HTML snippet that shows the backbone in 3Dmol.js (N, CA, C, O; Angstrom):
<script src="https://3Dmol.org/build/3Dmol-min.js"></script>
<div id="view" style="width:600px;height:400px;position:relative"></div>
<script>
const pdb = `
ATOM      1  N   MET A   1      13.557 -11.176  -4.753  1.00  0.00           N
ATOM      2  CA  MET A   1      12.196 -11.379  -4.339  1.00  0.00           C
ATOM      3  C   MET A   1      11.311 -10.915  -5.497  1.00  0.00           C
ATOM      4  O   MET A   1      11.358  -9.754  -5.903  1.00  0.00           O
ATOM      5  N   LYS A   2      10.518 -11.824  -6.009  1.00  0.00           N
ATOM      6  CA  LYS A   2       9.672 -11.528  -7.163  1.00  0.00           C
ATOM      7  C   LYS A   2       8.298 -12.152  -6.956  1.00  0.00           C
ATOM      8  O   LYS A   2       8.171 -13.376  -6.954  1.00  0.00           O
ATOM      9  N   PRO A   3       7.274 -11.333  -6.782  1.00  0.00           N
ATOM     10  CA  PRO A   3       5.924 -11.896  -6.681  1.00  0.00           C
ATOM     11  C   PRO A   3       5.478 -12.446  -8.039  1.00  0.00           C
ATOM     12  O   PRO A   3       6.030 -12.075  -9.075  1.00  0.00           O
ATOM     13  N   ILE A   4       4.500 -13.311  -8.029  1.00  0.00           N
ATOM     14  CA  ILE A   4       3.997 -13.884  -9.269  1.00  0.00           C
ATOM     15  C   ILE A   4       2.590 -13.372  -9.557  1.00  0.00           C
ATOM     16  O   ILE A   4       1.923 -12.801  -8.694  1.00  0.00           O
ATOM     17  N   ALA A   5       2.167 -13.593 -10.783  1.00  0.00           N
ATOM     18  CA  ALA A   5       0.815 -13.253 -11.240  1.00  0.00           C
ATOM     19  C   ALA A   5       0.475 -11.788 -10.968  1.00  0.00           C
ATOM     20  O   ALA A   5       1.247 -10.900 -11.330  1.00  0.00           O
ATOM     21  N   LYS A   6      -0.661 -11.527 -10.342  1.00  0.00           N
ATOM     22  CA  LYS A   6      -1.164 -10.168 -10.111  1.00  0.00           C
ATOM     23  C   LYS A   6      -0.853  -9.636  -8.717  1.00  0.00           C
ATOM     24  O   LYS A   6      -1.470  -8.666  -8.276  1.00  0.00           O
ATOM     25  N   TYR A   7       0.109 -10.265  -8.008  1.00  0.00           N
ATOM     26  CA  TYR A   7       0.462  -9.821  -6.663  1.00  0.00           C
ATOM     27  C   TYR A   7       1.490  -8.700  -6.697  1.00  0.00           C
ATOM     28  O   TYR A   7       2.329  -8.630  -7.595  1.00  0.00           O
ATOM     29  N   ILE A   8       1.406  -7.822  -5.695  1.00  0.00           N
ATOM     30  CA  ILE A   8       2.301  -6.677  -5.580  1.00  0.00           C
ATOM     31  C   ILE A   8       2.795  -6.605  -4.137  1.00  0.00           C
ATOM     32  O   ILE A   8       2.010  -6.766  -3.203  1.00  0.00           O
ATOM     33  N   LEU A   9       4.096  -6.364  -3.954  1.00  0.00           N
ATOM     34  CA  LEU A   9       4.654  -6.138  -2.621  1.00  0.00           C
ATOM     35  C   LEU A   9       4.739  -4.637  -2.405  1.00  0.00           C
ATOM     36  O   LEU A   9       5.308  -3.919  -3.227  1.00  0.00           O
ATOM     37  N   VAL A  10       4.174  -4.161  -1.301  1.00  0.00           N
ATOM     38  CA  VAL A  10       4.184  -2.732  -1.001  1.00  0.00           C
ATOM     39  C   VAL A  10       4.770  -2.476   0.371  1.00  0.00           C
ATOM     40  O   VAL A  10       4.725  -3.332   1.255  1.00  0.00           O
ATOM     41  N   ASP A  11       5.319  -1.286   0.536  1.00  0.00           N
ATOM     42  CA  ASP A  11       5.839  -0.814   1.813  1.00  0.00           C
ATOM     43  C   ASP A  11       4.918   0.318   2.257  1.00  0.00           C
ATOM     44  O   ASP A  11       5.004   1.421   1.717  1.00  0.00           O
ATOM     45  N   PRO A  12       4.033   0.069   3.237  1.00  0.00           N
ATOM     46  CA  PRO A  12       3.093   1.110   3.662  1.00  0.00           C
ATOM     47  C   PRO A  12       3.808   2.378   4.128  1.00  0.00           C
ATOM     48  O   PRO A  12       4.863   2.315   4.759  1.00  0.00           O
ATOM     49  N   ILE A  13       3.219   3.520   3.808  1.00  0.00           N
ATOM     50  CA  ILE A  13       3.749   4.822   4.198  1.00  0.00           C
ATOM     51  C   ILE A  13       2.839   5.389   5.281  1.00  0.00           C
ATOM     52  O   ILE A  13       1.640   5.564   5.065  1.00  0.00           O
ATOM     53  N   ASP A  14       3.413   5.675   6.446  1.00  0.00           N
ATOM     54  CA  ASP A  14       2.634   6.287   7.527  1.00  0.00           C
ATOM     55  C   ASP A  14       2.459   7.760   7.222  1.00  0.00           C
ATOM     56  O   ASP A  14       3.429   8.492   7.024  1.00  0.00           O
ATOM     57  N   GLU A  15       1.208   8.178   7.187  1.00  0.00           N
ATOM     58  CA  GLU A  15       0.895   9.578   6.915  1.00  0.00           C
ATOM     59  C   GLU A  15       0.319  10.237   8.166  1.00  0.00           C
ATOM     60  O   GLU A  15      -0.374   9.600   8.958  1.00  0.00           O
ATOM     61  N   GLN A  16       0.617  11.516   8.326  1.00  0.00           N
ATOM     62  CA  GLN A  16      -0.029  12.293   9.365  1.00  0.00           C
ATOM     63  C   GLN A  16      -1.246  12.922   8.709  1.00  0.00           C
ATOM     64  O   GLN A  16      -1.114  13.833   7.891  1.00  0.00           O
ATOM     65  N   LEU A  17      -2.426  12.441   9.064  1.00  0.00           N
ATOM     66  CA  LEU A  17      -3.654  12.883   8.419  1.00  0.00           C
ATOM     67  C   LEU A  17      -4.253  14.068   9.145  1.00  0.00           C
ATOM     68  O   LEU A  17      -4.314  14.100  10.374  1.00  0.00           O
ATOM     69  N   LYS A  18      -4.700  15.052   8.358  1.00  0.00           N
ATOM     70  CA  LYS A  18      -5.324  16.257   8.914  1.00  0.00           C
ATOM     71  C   LYS A  18      -6.715  16.420   8.334  1.00  0.00           C
ATOM     72  O   LYS A  18      -6.982  16.023   7.200  1.00  0.00           O
ATOM     73  N   THR A  19      -7.598  17.008   9.127  1.00  0.00           N
ATOM     74  CA  THR A  19      -8.921  17.357   8.642  1.00  0.00           C
ATOM     75  C   THR A  19      -8.808  18.665   7.860  1.00  0.00           C
ATOM     76  O   THR A  19      -7.746  19.288   7.840  1.00  0.00           O
ATOM     77  N   GLU A  20      -9.894  19.077   7.221  1.00  0.00           N
ATOM     78  CA  GLU A  20      -9.886  20.336   6.470  1.00  0.00           C
ATOM     79  C   GLU A  20      -9.607  21.537   7.369  1.00  0.00           C
ATOM     80  O   GLU A  20      -9.048  22.537   6.917  1.00  0.00           O
ATOM     81  N   SER A  21      -9.994  21.441   8.635  1.00  0.00           N
ATOM     82  CA  SER A  21      -9.770  22.557   9.556  1.00  0.00           C
ATOM     83  C   SER A  21      -8.377  22.531  10.175  1.00  0.00           C
ATOM     84  O   SER A  21      -8.023  23.425  10.944  1.00  0.00           O
ATOM     85  N   GLY A  22      -7.570  21.493   9.838  1.00  0.00           N
ATOM     86  CA  GLY A  22      -6.193  21.445  10.311  1.00  0.00           C
ATOM     87  C   GLY A  22      -5.943  20.558  11.509  1.00  0.00           C
ATOM     88  O   GLY A  22      -4.811  20.469  11.986  1.00  0.00           O
ATOM     89  N   LEU A  23      -6.985  19.894  12.011  1.00  0.00           N
ATOM     90  CA  LEU A  23      -6.805  19.001  13.152  1.00  0.00           C
ATOM     91  C   LEU A  23      -6.093  17.721  12.700  1.00  0.00           C
ATOM     92  O   LEU A  23      -6.423  17.159  11.656  1.00  0.00           O
ATOM     93  N   ILE A  24      -5.127  17.270  13.484  1.00  0.00           N
ATOM     94  CA  ILE A  24      -4.407  16.041  13.164  1.00  0.00           C
ATOM     95  C   ILE A  24      -5.191  14.864  13.731  1.00  0.00           C
ATOM     96  O   ILE A  24      -5.556  14.862  14.907  1.00  0.00           O
ATOM     97  N   LEU A  25      -5.452  13.854  12.883  1.00  0.00           N
ATOM     98  CA  LEU A  25      -6.209  12.682  13.309  1.00  0.00           C
ATOM     99  C   LEU A  25      -5.332  11.737  14.116  1.00  0.00           C
ATOM    100  O   LEU A  25      -4.146  11.582  13.828  1.00  0.00           O
ATOM    101  N   SER A  26      -5.914  11.113  15.115  1.00  0.00           N
ATOM    102  CA  SER A  26      -5.183  10.135  15.927  1.00  0.00           C
ATOM    103  C   SER A  26      -4.986   8.851  15.131  1.00  0.00           C
ATOM    104  O   SER A  26      -5.579   8.675  14.067  1.00  0.00           O
ATOM    105  N   GLY A  27      -4.157   7.960  15.648  1.00  0.00           N
ATOM    106  CA  GLY A  27      -3.898   6.689  14.984  1.00  0.00           C
ATOM    107  C   GLY A  27      -5.158   5.874  14.767  1.00  0.00           C
ATOM    108  O   GLY A  27      -5.323   5.257  13.714  1.00  0.00           O
ATOM    109  N   SER A  28      -6.060   5.861  15.758  1.00  0.00           N
ATOM    110  CA  SER A  28      -7.297   5.086  15.611  1.00  0.00           C
ATOM    111  C   SER A  28      -8.207   5.705  14.552  1.00  0.00           C
ATOM    112  O   SER A  28      -8.869   4.982  13.808  1.00  0.00           O
ATOM    113  N   ASP A  29      -8.245   7.044  14.479  1.00  0.00           N
ATOM    114  CA  ASP A  29      -9.042   7.703  13.447  1.00  0.00           C
ATOM    115  C   ASP A  29      -8.452   7.445  12.065  1.00  0.00           C
ATOM    116  O   ASP A  29      -9.192   7.250  11.101  1.00  0.00           O
ATOM    117  N   ALA A  30      -7.143   7.443  11.966  1.00  0.00           N
ATOM    118  CA  ALA A  30      -6.482   7.189  10.687  1.00  0.00           C
ATOM    119  C   ALA A  30      -6.759   5.769  10.211  1.00  0.00           C
ATOM    120  O   ALA A  30      -6.844   5.526   9.008  1.00  0.00           O
ATOM    121  N   ASN A  31      -6.902   4.826  11.147  1.00  0.00           N
ATOM    122  CA  ASN A  31      -7.202   3.445  10.762  1.00  0.00           C
ATOM    123  C   ASN A  31      -8.592   3.311  10.170  1.00  0.00           C
ATOM    124  O   ASN A  31      -8.871   2.340   9.466  1.00  0.00           O
ATOM    125  N   ASP A  32      -9.474   4.272  10.443  1.00  0.00           N
ATOM    126  CA  ASP A  32     -10.828   4.245   9.896  1.00  0.00           C
ATOM    127  C   ASP A  32     -10.871   4.714   8.443  1.00  0.00           C
ATOM    128  O   ASP A  32     -11.896   4.560   7.779  1.00  0.00           O
ATOM    129  N   MET A  33      -9.790   5.277   7.947  1.00  0.00           N
ATOM    130  CA  MET A  33      -9.737   5.742   6.563  1.00  0.00           C
ATOM    131  C   MET A  33      -9.813   4.537   5.635  1.00  0.00           C
ATOM    132  O   MET A  33      -9.275   3.477   5.957  1.00  0.00           O
ATOM    133  N   ARG A  34     -10.462   4.679   4.505  1.00  0.00           N
ATOM    134  CA  ARG A  34     -10.695   3.557   3.590  1.00  0.00           C
ATOM    135  C   ARG A  34      -9.432   3.121   2.855  1.00  0.00           C
ATOM    136  O   ARG A  34      -9.272   1.937   2.559  1.00  0.00           O
ATOM    137  N   TYR A  35      -8.529   4.063   2.554  1.00  0.00           N
ATOM    138  CA  TYR A  35      -7.358   3.732   1.739  1.00  0.00           C
ATOM    139  C   TYR A  35      -6.054   4.049   2.464  1.00  0.00           C
ATOM    140  O   TYR A  35      -5.987   4.968   3.280  1.00  0.00           O
ATOM    141  N   LYS A  36      -5.024   3.273   2.150  1.00  0.00           N
ATOM    142  CA  LYS A  36      -3.688   3.479   2.694  1.00  0.00           C
ATOM    143  C   LYS A  36      -2.736   3.847   1.572  1.00  0.00           C
ATOM    144  O   LYS A  36      -2.944   3.481   0.415  1.00  0.00           O
ATOM    145  N   LYS A  37      -1.694   4.574   1.930  1.00  0.00           N
ATOM    146  CA  LYS A  37      -0.666   4.972   0.982  1.00  0.00           C
ATOM    147  C   LYS A  37       0.521   4.022   1.121  1.00  0.00           C
ATOM    148  O   LYS A  37       0.854   3.602   2.229  1.00  0.00           O
ATOM    149  N   ALA A  38       1.164   3.677  -0.009  1.00  0.00           N
ATOM    150  CA  ALA A  38       2.310   2.764   0.033  1.00  0.00           C
ATOM    151  C   ALA A  38       3.200   2.994  -1.180  1.00  0.00           C
ATOM    152  O   ALA A  38       2.773   3.552  -2.191  1.00  0.00           O
ATOM    153  N   SER A  39       4.443   2.551  -1.056  1.00  0.00           N
ATOM    154  CA  SER A  39       5.344   2.559  -2.203  1.00  0.00           C
ATOM    155  C   SER A  39       5.511   1.118  -2.680  1.00  0.00           C
ATOM    156  O   SER A  39       5.469   0.180  -1.884  1.00  0.00           O
ATOM    157  N   ILE A  40       5.700   0.956  -3.977  1.00  0.00           N
ATOM    158  CA  ILE A  40       5.804  -0.363  -4.583  1.00  0.00           C
ATOM    159  C   ILE A  40       7.221  -0.897  -4.416  1.00  0.00           C
ATOM    160  O   ILE A  40       8.189  -0.229  -4.781  1.00  0.00           O
ATOM    161  N   VAL A  41       7.340  -2.105  -3.863  1.00  0.00           N
ATOM    162  CA  VAL A  41       8.626  -2.765  -3.670  1.00  0.00           C
ATOM    163  C   VAL A  41       8.915  -3.702  -4.836  1.00  0.00           C
ATOM    164  O   VAL A  41      10.035  -3.729  -5.348  1.00  0.00           O
ATOM    165  N   ALA A  42       7.906  -4.475  -5.263  1.00  0.00           N
ATOM    166  CA  ALA A  42       8.052  -5.411  -6.377  1.00  0.00           C
ATOM    167  C   ALA A  42       6.676  -5.689  -6.962  1.00  0.00           C
ATOM    168  O   ALA A  42       5.670  -5.643  -6.254  1.00  0.00           O
ATOM    169  N   VAL A  43       6.638  -5.978  -8.260  1.00  0.00           N
ATOM    170  CA  VAL A  43       5.373  -6.284  -8.927  1.00  0.00           C
ATOM    171  C   VAL A  43       5.423  -7.684  -9.509  1.00  0.00           C
ATOM    172  O   VAL A  43       6.488  -8.191  -9.862  1.00  0.00           O
ATOM    173  N   GLY A  44       4.246  -8.304  -9.603  1.00  0.00           N
ATOM    174  CA  GLY A  44       4.129  -9.651 -10.126  1.00  0.00           C
ATOM    175  C   GLY A  44       4.359  -9.729 -11.625  1.00  0.00           C
ATOM    176  O   GLY A  44       4.458  -8.714 -12.316  1.00  0.00           O
ATOM    177  N   THR A  45       4.441 -10.943 -12.100  1.00  0.00           N
ATOM    178  CA  THR A  45       4.748 -11.215 -13.509  1.00  0.00           C
ATOM    179  C   THR A  45       3.642 -10.778 -14.463  1.00  0.00           C
ATOM    180  O   THR A  45       3.903 -10.607 -15.654  1.00  0.00           O
ATOM    181  N   HIS A  46       2.413 -10.593 -13.978  1.00  0.00           N
ATOM    182  CA  HIS A  46       1.296 -10.188 -14.837  1.00  0.00           C
ATOM    183  C   HIS A  46       0.770  -8.791 -14.538  1.00  0.00           C
ATOM    184  O   HIS A  46      -0.344  -8.454 -14.937  1.00  0.00           O
ATOM    185  N   VAL A  47       1.555  -7.976 -13.841  1.00  0.00           N
ATOM    186  CA  VAL A  47       1.172  -6.597 -13.531  1.00  0.00           C
ATOM    187  C   VAL A  47       1.830  -5.692 -14.560  1.00  0.00           C
ATOM    188  O   VAL A  47       3.046  -5.746 -14.749  1.00  0.00           O
ATOM    189  N   SER A  48       1.024  -4.849 -15.235  1.00  0.00           N
ATOM    190  CA  SER A  48       1.594  -4.064 -16.333  1.00  0.00           C
ATOM    191  C   SER A  48       1.602  -2.557 -16.111  1.00  0.00           C
ATOM    192  O   SER A  48       2.499  -1.886 -16.621  1.00  0.00           O
ATOM    193  N   ASP A  49       0.655  -1.996 -15.382  1.00  0.00           N
ATOM    194  CA  ASP A  49       0.543  -0.533 -15.282  1.00  0.00           C
ATOM    195  C   ASP A  49       1.159   0.050 -14.019  1.00  0.00           C
ATOM    196  O   ASP A  49       1.110   1.264 -13.819  1.00  0.00           O
ATOM    197  N   ILE A  50       1.733  -0.781 -13.167  1.00  0.00           N
ATOM    198  CA  ILE A  50       2.319  -0.331 -11.908  1.00  0.00           C
ATOM    199  C   ILE A  50       3.779  -0.754 -11.895  1.00  0.00           C
ATOM    200  O   ILE A  50       4.110  -1.886 -12.248  1.00  0.00           O
ATOM    201  N   ASN A  51       4.653   0.167 -11.485  1.00  0.00           N
ATOM    202  CA  ASN A  51       6.096  -0.092 -11.515  1.00  0.00           C
ATOM    203  C   ASN A  51       6.713   0.051 -10.136  1.00  0.00           C
ATOM    204  O   ASN A  51       6.165   0.724  -9.263  1.00  0.00           O
ATOM    205  N   VAL A  52       7.853  -0.587  -9.949  1.00  0.00           N
ATOM    206  CA  VAL A  52       8.608  -0.465  -8.704  1.00  0.00           C
ATOM    207  C   VAL A  52       8.934   1.009  -8.474  1.00  0.00           C
ATOM    208  O   VAL A  52       9.373   1.704  -9.390  1.00  0.00           O
ATOM    209  N   GLY A  53       8.717   1.479  -7.251  1.00  0.00           N
ATOM    210  CA  GLY A  53       8.978   2.872  -6.913  1.00  0.00           C
ATOM    211  C   GLY A  53       7.754   3.762  -6.985  1.00  0.00           C
ATOM    212  O   GLY A  53       7.764   4.861  -6.430  1.00  0.00           O
ATOM    213  N   ASP A  54       6.683   3.313  -7.661  1.00  0.00           N
ATOM    214  CA  ASP A  54       5.448   4.094  -7.701  1.00  0.00           C
ATOM    215  C   ASP A  54       4.875   4.226  -6.300  1.00  0.00           C
ATOM    216  O   ASP A  54       5.097   3.366  -5.448  1.00  0.00           O
ATOM    217  N   VAL A  55       4.139   5.300  -6.065  1.00  0.00           N
ATOM    218  CA  VAL A  55       3.407   5.493  -4.816  1.00  0.00           C
ATOM    219  C   VAL A  55       1.934   5.305  -5.150  1.00  0.00           C
ATOM    220  O   VAL A  55       1.427   5.868  -6.121  1.00  0.00           O
ATOM    221  N   ILE A  56       1.257   4.508  -4.335  1.00  0.00           N
ATOM    222  CA  ILE A  56      -0.137   4.165  -4.609  1.00  0.00           C
ATOM    223  C   ILE A  56      -1.008   4.369  -3.383  1.00  0.00           C
ATOM    224  O   ILE A  56      -0.513   4.547  -2.270  1.00  0.00           O
ATOM    225  N   TYR A  57      -2.316   4.340  -3.610  1.00  0.00           N
ATOM    226  CA  TYR A  57      -3.302   4.183  -2.550  1.00  0.00           C
ATOM    227  C   TYR A  57      -4.003   2.865  -2.819  1.00  0.00           C
ATOM    228  O   TYR A  57      -4.362   2.561  -3.957  1.00  0.00           O
ATOM    229  N   TYR A  58      -4.200   2.069  -1.746  1.00  0.00           N
ATOM    230  CA  TYR A  58      -4.863   0.777  -1.898  1.00  0.00           C
ATOM    231  C   TYR A  58      -5.865   0.587  -0.765  1.00  0.00           C
ATOM    232  O   TYR A  58      -5.768   1.230   0.280  1.00  0.00           O
ATOM    233  N   ASP A  59      -6.824  -0.300  -0.986  1.00  0.00           N
ATOM    234  CA  ASP A  59      -7.866  -0.584  -0.009  1.00  0.00           C
ATOM    235  C   ASP A  59      -7.232  -1.125   1.272  1.00  0.00           C
ATOM    236  O   ASP A  59      -6.503  -2.116   1.228  1.00  0.00           O
ATOM    237  N   ASN A  60      -7.500  -0.492   2.402  1.00  0.00           N
ATOM    238  CA  ASN A  60      -6.836  -0.887   3.651  1.00  0.00           C
ATOM    239  C   ASN A  60      -7.305  -2.240   4.182  1.00  0.00           C
ATOM    240  O   ASN A  60      -6.679  -2.789   5.088  1.00  0.00           O
ATOM    241  N   ARG A  61      -8.372  -2.779   3.649  1.00  0.00           N
ATOM    242  CA  ARG A  61      -8.856  -4.086   4.088  1.00  0.00           C
ATOM    243  C   ARG A  61      -8.258  -5.227   3.277  1.00  0.00           C
ATOM    244  O   ARG A  61      -8.570  -6.392   3.521  1.00  0.00           O
ATOM    245  N   SER A  62      -7.415  -4.905   2.331  1.00  0.00           N
ATOM    246  CA  SER A  62      -6.856  -5.938   1.469  1.00  0.00           C
ATOM    247  C   SER A  62      -5.447  -6.315   1.889  1.00  0.00           C
ATOM    248  O   SER A  62      -4.776  -5.579   2.613  1.00  0.00           O
ATOM    249  N   GLY A  63      -5.018  -7.460   1.425  1.00  0.00           N
ATOM    250  CA  GLY A  63      -3.645  -7.897   1.616  1.00  0.00           C
ATOM    251  C   GLY A  63      -3.330  -8.392   3.007  1.00  0.00           C
ATOM    252  O   GLY A  63      -4.196  -8.473   3.879  1.00  0.00           O
ATOM    253  N   TYR A  64      -2.072  -8.718   3.188  1.00  0.00           N
ATOM    254  CA  TYR A  64      -1.571  -9.191   4.470  1.00  0.00           C
ATOM    255  C   TYR A  64      -0.094  -8.868   4.555  1.00  0.00           C
ATOM    256  O   TYR A  64       0.579  -8.714   3.536  1.00  0.00           O
ATOM    257  N   SER A  65       0.410  -8.766   5.780  1.00  0.00           N
ATOM    258  CA  SER A  65       1.821  -8.425   5.991  1.00  0.00           C
ATOM    259  C   SER A  65       2.640  -9.680   6.214  1.00  0.00           C
ATOM    260  O   SER A  65       2.163 -10.658   6.789  1.00  0.00           O
ATOM    261  N   VAL A  66       3.892  -9.638   5.748  1.00  0.00           N
ATOM    262  CA  VAL A  66       4.789 -10.777   5.879  1.00  0.00           C
ATOM    263  C   VAL A  66       6.224 -10.264   6.011  1.00  0.00           C
ATOM    264  O   VAL A  66       6.565  -9.216   5.464  1.00  0.00           O
ATOM    265  N   LEU A  67       7.046 -10.993   6.724  1.00  0.00           N
ATOM    266  CA  LEU A  67       8.453 -10.643   6.896  1.00  0.00           C
ATOM    267  C   LEU A  67       9.263 -11.368   5.828  1.00  0.00           C
ATOM    268  O   LEU A  67       9.326 -12.597   5.818  1.00  0.00           O
ATOM    269  N   ILE A  68       9.885 -10.602   4.926  1.00  0.00           N
ATOM    270  CA  ILE A  68      10.703 -11.166   3.853  1.00  0.00           C
ATOM    271  C   ILE A  68      12.070 -10.507   3.916  1.00  0.00           C
ATOM    272  O   ILE A  68      12.183  -9.283   3.866  1.00  0.00           O
ATOM    273  N   GLU A  69      13.108 -11.326   4.026  1.00  0.00           N
ATOM    274  CA  GLU A  69      14.481 -10.827   4.079  1.00  0.00           C
ATOM    275  C   GLU A  69      14.640  -9.726   5.129  1.00  0.00           C
ATOM    276  O   GLU A  69      15.206  -8.670   4.846  1.00  0.00           O
ATOM    277  N   ASP A  70      14.140  -9.976   6.339  1.00  0.00           N
ATOM    278  CA  ASP A  70      14.226  -9.041   7.464  1.00  0.00           C
ATOM    279  C   ASP A  70      13.509  -7.716   7.210  1.00  0.00           C
ATOM    280  O   ASP A  70      13.858  -6.703   7.816  1.00  0.00           O
ATOM    281  N   ARG A  71      12.532  -7.709   6.340  1.00  0.00           N
ATOM    282  CA  ARG A  71      11.767  -6.498   6.017  1.00  0.00           C
ATOM    283  C   ARG A  71      10.283  -6.845   6.018  1.00  0.00           C
ATOM    284  O   ARG A  71       9.865  -7.808   5.377  1.00  0.00           O
ATOM    285  N   MET A  72       9.486  -6.053   6.744  1.00  0.00           N
ATOM    286  CA  MET A  72       8.045  -6.267   6.764  1.00  0.00           C
ATOM    287  C   MET A  72       7.424  -5.588   5.548  1.00  0.00           C
ATOM    288  O   MET A  72       7.548  -4.376   5.374  1.00  0.00           O
ATOM    289  N   VAL A  73       6.756  -6.379   4.710  1.00  0.00           N
ATOM    290  CA  VAL A  73       6.077  -5.848   3.532  1.00  0.00           C
ATOM    291  C   VAL A  73       4.633  -6.330   3.544  1.00  0.00           C
ATOM    292  O   VAL A  73       4.288  -7.287   4.236  1.00  0.00           O
ATOM    293  N   THR A  74       3.806  -5.657   2.773  1.00  0.00           N
ATOM    294  CA  THR A  74       2.410  -6.054   2.619  1.00  0.00           C
ATOM    295  C   THR A  74       2.218  -6.565   1.200  1.00  0.00           C
ATOM    296  O   THR A  74       2.716  -5.977   0.239  1.00  0.00           O
ATOM    297  N   ILE A  75       1.495  -7.660   1.085  1.00  0.00           N
ATOM    298  CA  ILE A  75       1.219  -8.251  -0.221  1.00  0.00           C
ATOM    299  C   ILE A  75      -0.240  -7.982  -0.553  1.00  0.00           C
ATOM    300  O   ILE A  75      -1.138  -8.338   0.210  1.00  0.00           O
ATOM    301  N   ILE A  76      -0.470  -7.340  -1.716  1.00  0.00           N
ATOM    302  CA  ILE A  76      -1.827  -7.041  -2.161  1.00  0.00           C
ATOM    303  C   ILE A  76      -1.990  -7.522  -3.597  1.00  0.00           C
ATOM    304  O   ILE A  76      -1.017  -7.873  -4.265  1.00  0.00           O
ATOM    305  N   LEU A  77      -3.226  -7.533  -4.056  1.00  0.00           N
ATOM    306  CA  LEU A  77      -3.510  -7.831  -5.456  1.00  0.00           C
ATOM    307  C   LEU A  77      -3.597  -6.532  -6.246  1.00  0.00           C
ATOM    308  O   LEU A  77      -3.936  -5.484  -5.697  1.00  0.00           O
ATOM    309  N   GLU A  78      -3.295  -6.607  -7.519  1.00  0.00           N
ATOM    310  CA  GLU A  78      -3.348  -5.425  -8.382  1.00  0.00           C
ATOM    311  C   GLU A  78      -4.724  -4.766  -8.348  1.00  0.00           C
ATOM    312  O   GLU A  78      -4.818  -3.541  -8.416  1.00  0.00           O
ATOM    313  N   ARG A  79      -5.775  -5.544  -8.246  1.00  0.00           N
ATOM    314  CA  ARG A  79      -7.138  -4.990  -8.257  1.00  0.00           C
ATOM    315  C   ARG A  79      -7.439  -4.133  -7.037  1.00  0.00           C
ATOM    316  O   ARG A  79      -8.403  -3.367  -7.054  1.00  0.00           O
ATOM    317  N   ASP A  80      -6.633  -4.242  -5.965  1.00  0.00           N
ATOM    318  CA  ASP A  80      -6.836  -3.455  -4.756  1.00  0.00           C
ATOM    319  C   ASP A  80      -6.245  -2.052  -4.850  1.00  0.00           C
ATOM    320  O   ASP A  80      -6.507  -1.218  -3.983  1.00  0.00           O
ATOM    321  N   VAL A  81      -5.458  -1.778  -5.881  1.00  0.00           N
ATOM    322  CA  VAL A  81      -4.865  -0.458  -6.086  1.00  0.00           C
ATOM    323  C   VAL A  81      -5.939   0.454  -6.679  1.00  0.00           C
ATOM    324  O   VAL A  81      -6.586   0.102  -7.666  1.00  0.00           O
ATOM    325  N   VAL A  82      -6.122   1.624  -6.071  1.00  0.00           N
ATOM    326  CA  VAL A  82      -7.144   2.550  -6.575  1.00  0.00           C
ATOM    327  C   VAL A  82      -6.543   3.787  -7.231  1.00  0.00           C
ATOM    328  O   VAL A  82      -7.181   4.398  -8.088  1.00  0.00           O
ATOM    329  N   VAL A  83      -5.310   4.171  -6.840  1.00  0.00           N
ATOM    330  CA  VAL A  83      -4.666   5.356  -7.413  1.00  0.00           C
ATOM    331  C   VAL A  83      -3.172   5.123  -7.483  1.00  0.00           C
ATOM    332  O   VAL A  83      -2.569   4.610  -6.540  1.00  0.00           O
ATOM    333  N   VAL A  84      -2.572   5.505  -8.616  1.00  0.00           N
ATOM    334  CA  VAL A  84      -1.117   5.528  -8.751  1.00  0.00           C
ATOM    335  C   VAL A  84      -0.715   6.994  -8.866  1.00  0.00           C
ATOM    336  O   VAL A  84      -1.191   7.699  -9.756  1.00  0.00           O
ATOM    337  N   LEU A  85       0.150   7.453  -7.979  1.00  0.00           N
ATOM    338  CA  LEU A  85       0.567   8.868  -7.991  1.00  0.00           C
ATOM    339  C   LEU A  85       1.747   9.073  -8.907  1.00  0.00           C
ATOM    340  O   LEU A  85       2.234  10.195  -9.044  1.00  0.00           O
TER     341      LEU A  85
END
`;
const viewer = $3Dmol.createViewer("view");
viewer.addModel(pdb, "pdb");
viewer.setStyle({}, {cartoon: {color: "spectrum"}});
viewer.zoomTo();
viewer.render();
</script>
């Protein structure tokens, strides 16, 4: 499985989000967060600064999910990545 151009396949990582005071946010509150965390599954042919296995944060309003080889992945564009950890 190889994306083309500037597309990236990511596997979203579910995080347990806490406030500064230690309260755990509910699922609906977590969905209001602007960015999601994910690990990189595959990168497109024109992506240069992101590698397979990297952990990133990306805009949660971007991309779409698709079932590929019995695995649900999200496809985003490189421009939607805001942080590489």
